[in-house]
C-alpha positions as CSV (number, residue, x, y, z in Angstrom):
1,M,92.2,143.1,100.7
2,S,95.0,142.5,103.4
3,E,98.2,144.9,102.9
4,S,100.3,141.8,103.7
5,L,100.5,139.6,100.7
6,P,102.1,136.0,101.0
7,A,105.0,134.9,98.8
8,V,104.0,132.4,96.3
9,D,106.0,130.1,94.3
10,F,105.9,128.5,90.9
11,P,106.3,124.9,91.1
12,R,107.7,123.7,87.7
13,D,105.8,120.7,87.5
14,I,102.5,123.1,87.4
15,I,103.7,125.5,85.1
16,K,106.1,123.8,82.6
17,L,104.7,123.7,79.3
18,Q,104.8,120.2,77.9
19,Y,105.8,121.1,74.3
20,P,108.8,123.3,72.8
21,L,107.5,126.5,71.5
22,R,109.4,126.1,67.9
23,N,107.5,128.7,66.1
24,F,108.3,131.2,68.8
25,V,112.0,130.2,69.1
26,E,112.4,130.6,65.0
27,A,110.3,134.3,65.6
28,L,113.4,135.1,67.9
29,R,116.0,134.2,65.4
30,G,114.7,136.9,62.9
31,E,114.6,140.5,63.1
32,G,110.7,141.9,62.8
33,P,108.0,141.8,65.3
34,V,107.3,138.4,67.2
35,R,103.3,138.6,67.9
36,I,101.8,136.6,70.2
37,V,97.7,136.8,70.4
38,A,96.1,136.4,73.5
39,M,92.6,135.1,72.9
40,G,89.9,134.9,75.8
41,S,87.0,136.6,77.7
42,S,87.6,139.0,80.9
43,S,90.4,137.3,82.2
44,T,92.2,138.4,78.9
45,A,90.5,141.5,78.4
46,G,90.8,142.8,81.9
47,R,88.7,144.9,84.2
48,A,89.2,148.8,84.8
49,D,90.9,148.2,88.1
50,V,93.1,144.9,87.2
51,V,96.0,145.5,84.8
52,P,95.3,142.5,82.2
53,Y,97.9,139.6,81.9
54,P,98.7,140.3,78.2
55,S,100.2,143.9,79.1
56,R,102.2,142.5,81.9
57,L,103.3,139.4,80.0
58,E,104.4,141.4,76.8
59,M,106.9,143.7,79.4
60,Y,108.2,140.9,81.0
61,L,109.1,138.8,77.9
62,R,110.6,142.1,76.5
63,Q,112.8,142.5,79.5
64,N,113.8,138.9,79.3
65,Y,114.9,138.6,75.8
66,S,116.1,142.4,75.4
67,D,119.8,141.9,76.1
68,H,119.9,138.8,73.8
69,L,117.4,140.0,71.0
70,P,117.7,143.6,70.4
71,K,116.4,143.3,67.1
72,V,113.3,141.8,67.9
73,R,110.2,143.5,69.5
74,I,107.8,141.2,70.9
75,D,104.2,142.4,71.2
76,V,101.2,140.8,73.0
77,L,98.0,141.4,71.4
78,N,95.1,141.6,73.4
79,R,92.0,139.8,72.1
80,G,89.9,139.3,74.9
81,K,86.2,140.0,75.1
82,G,84.4,140.0,78.8
83,G,81.7,137.1,78.7
84,E,82.7,135.4,75.7
85,E,83.3,131.8,75.3
86,A,84.8,129.6,72.3
87,P,81.7,129.3,70.2
88,K,81.8,133.2,69.8
89,E,85.6,133.4,69.9
90,L,86.0,130.8,67.1
91,K,84.0,133.5,64.9
92,R,86.9,136.0,65.5
93,F,89.8,133.6,64.6
94,D,90.4,135.3,61.3
95,A,89.9,138.8,62.4
96,D,91.6,138.7,65.7
97,I,94.1,136.0,65.5
98,F,94.8,134.9,61.6
99,K,95.3,138.3,60.1
100,D,98.4,139.4,62.6
101,E,99.9,136.1,61.7
102,P,101.2,135.5,65.3
103,T,103.9,132.8,66.2
104,V,102.1,131.9,69.5
105,V,98.4,131.8,70.5
106,L,97.4,132.0,74.0
107,W,93.6,130.8,74.3
108,Q,92.0,131.1,78.0
109,I,88.7,129.1,77.6
110,G,86.0,127.4,79.9
111,T,85.4,129.9,82.5
112,N,82.1,131.4,81.1
113,A,81.1,128.0,80.4
114,V,80.7,126.9,83.9
115,F,80.1,130.1,85.7
116,R,77.2,130.9,83.2
117,K,76.3,127.4,82.9
118,Q,72.7,128.3,82.4
119,D,73.4,130.2,79.2
120,F,75.8,127.6,77.4
121,D,75.7,123.9,76.5
122,F,78.8,122.3,78.4
123,N,79.4,119.6,75.8
124,G,78.9,122.2,73.0
125,V,81.7,124.6,74.3
126,V,84.1,121.4,74.6
127,D,83.4,120.6,71.1
128,K,84.3,124.2,69.8
129,I,87.3,124.3,71.9
130,A,88.5,121.2,70.1
131,E,87.3,122.5,66.6
132,G,89.4,125.7,67.5
133,V,92.3,123.9,68.3
134,C,92.0,122.1,65.3
135,L,91.8,125.5,63.1
136,L,94.9,127.3,64.9
137,G,96.8,123.7,64.6
138,K,96.5,124.7,60.5
139,H,98.7,127.5,61.2
140,P,102.4,127.7,61.9
141,M,101.9,128.8,65.3
142,D,102.4,127.5,68.7
143,V,99.1,127.3,71.0
144,V,99.2,127.6,74.7
145,L,95.3,126.8,76.2
146,I,94.7,128.5,79.6
147,D,92.2,126.6,81.7
148,P,90.0,128.6,84.4
149,Q,90.8,130.7,87.3
150,Y,90.5,128.9,90.9
151,V,88.2,131.6,92.7
152,T,85.3,131.3,95.0
153,A,82.8,131.5,92.0
154,M,83.9,128.5,90.3
155,L,83.7,126.6,93.5
156,R,80.3,127.4,94.7
157,D,77.3,124.8,94.7
158,D,77.4,122.7,91.6
159,K,80.2,124.8,89.8
160,A,83.2,123.0,91.6
161,E,82.4,119.2,89.8
162,L,81.8,121.3,86.4
163,S,84.9,123.3,87.0
164,E,86.7,120.1,87.3
165,K,85.4,118.6,84.3
166,M,86.3,121.5,82.3
167,V,89.8,121.7,83.5
168,S,90.0,117.8,82.6
169,E,88.5,118.4,78.9
170,I,90.9,120.9,78.4
171,R,93.7,118.8,79.2
172,R,92.2,116.0,76.8
173,I,91.8,118.2,74.1
174,A,95.4,119.8,74.3
175,A,96.8,116.0,74.8
176,D,95.1,114.7,71.5
177,A,96.2,117.7,69.7
178,K,100.1,117.6,71.0
179,I,99.9,121.2,72.3
180,N,100.5,123.1,75.8
181,V,98.2,123.9,78.6
182,F,99.1,126.7,81.1
183,Q,97.4,125.3,84.4
184,R,96.3,128.5,85.6
185,W,93.6,126.2,88.0
186,A,96.1,124.1,89.6
187,L,98.5,126.7,90.0
188,M,96.1,128.8,91.7
189,R,95.1,126.1,93.7
190,H,98.7,125.6,95.0
191,W,98.8,129.0,96.1
192,H,95.4,128.8,98.3
193,V,96.3,125.3,99.6
194,S,100.3,125.4,100.1
195,N,101.3,129.1,99.9
196,G,98.2,130.0,102.2
197,V,96.6,132.9,99.9
198,S,93.3,133.4,100.7
199,F,90.3,133.9,98.5
200,E,89.7,137.4,99.3
201,Q,93.6,138.1,98.3
202,L,93.0,136.1,94.7
203,L,89.7,137.9,94.1
204,D,89.1,141.7,92.8
205,P,87.7,143.3,95.7
206,T,85.1,145.1,93.3
207,D,83.7,142.1,91.9
208,G,80.8,141.0,93.7
209,D,80.6,137.9,91.6
210,K,83.7,136.5,93.1
211,L,84.9,135.6,89.9
212,H,87.6,138.0,88.4
213,Q,91.4,137.9,89.8
214,S,92.7,140.6,91.9
215,D,95.5,142.8,90.4
216,W,97.7,141.2,92.6
217,S,96.9,137.5,91.6
218,T,96.8,138.4,87.9
219,L,100.2,140.1,88.0
220,Q,101.5,136.5,89.7
221,I,99.7,135.0,86.7
222,S,101.7,136.9,84.3
223,K,105.2,136.4,86.0
224,A,104.5,132.4,85.9
225,L,103.2,132.4,82.2
226,C,106.5,134.4,81.4
227,N,108.6,131.9,83.2
228,S,106.7,129.2,81.3
229,I,107.1,130.5,78.0
230,V,111.3,131.4,78.6
231,D,111.5,127.5,79.8
232,A,110.0,126.3,76.9
233,T,112.7,128.1,74.7
234,V,115.6,128.0,77.1
235,A,115.2,124.5,77.9
236,A,115.0,123.3,74.4
237,S,118.1,121.3,73.2
238,W,118.0,122.9,69.7
239,L,118.4,126.4,71.2
240,P,121.5,128.5,70.4
241,A,124.1,128.0,73.2
242,E,124.5,131.6,73.7
243,W,120.6,132.2,74.4
244,K,121.2,129.9,77.8
245,S,123.1,132.1,79.7
């Protein structure tokens, strides 16, 4: 990878979460641990040479709320498993999500159904995403879906059209359920098109499949997601005034 990395921005119209994180804010008002569960595949689990986004997000959130909320500890629990998709992840909900009683669930989905399309039934995966969203909605938690990464492997041959379809389906499911989507696909495309970030810089140089993000681009995603979460709390009109400084 080039040693000279471009500056990137986080356009608010891309990273803004549509709905306030009410359960997260209520937890911040308390004194116990505030748990966020990150469910997903390898983008969540991480790779040996890439620090996974949940670890960085935890650090950024703790830094952001440390002065205002000294009695609260924010924990981001990494429940990612490489290669999985919604059908298998649903089977882990009880053990890997519900038992921890999180206030926020970040569910990264859709990538493997496109990248390994021969191994998955696309419509079946979409149905399982909708089923999972329904299950999550029965619990007092905020849900944020994270759509696929904009990388070479997701744009090759016939995968580009399928990737766009998956992004659209995730947005549709979220809109129907009135939950948030963190638009990773749109954000990374913005970096590539508008900020001049090459695919070489977006990709993990050790990944011959050209699927996984580099440590640098994962870092940027972590910062953007933190900004999205903070904005969804600070911008809320019902948030105490002293938290808006």
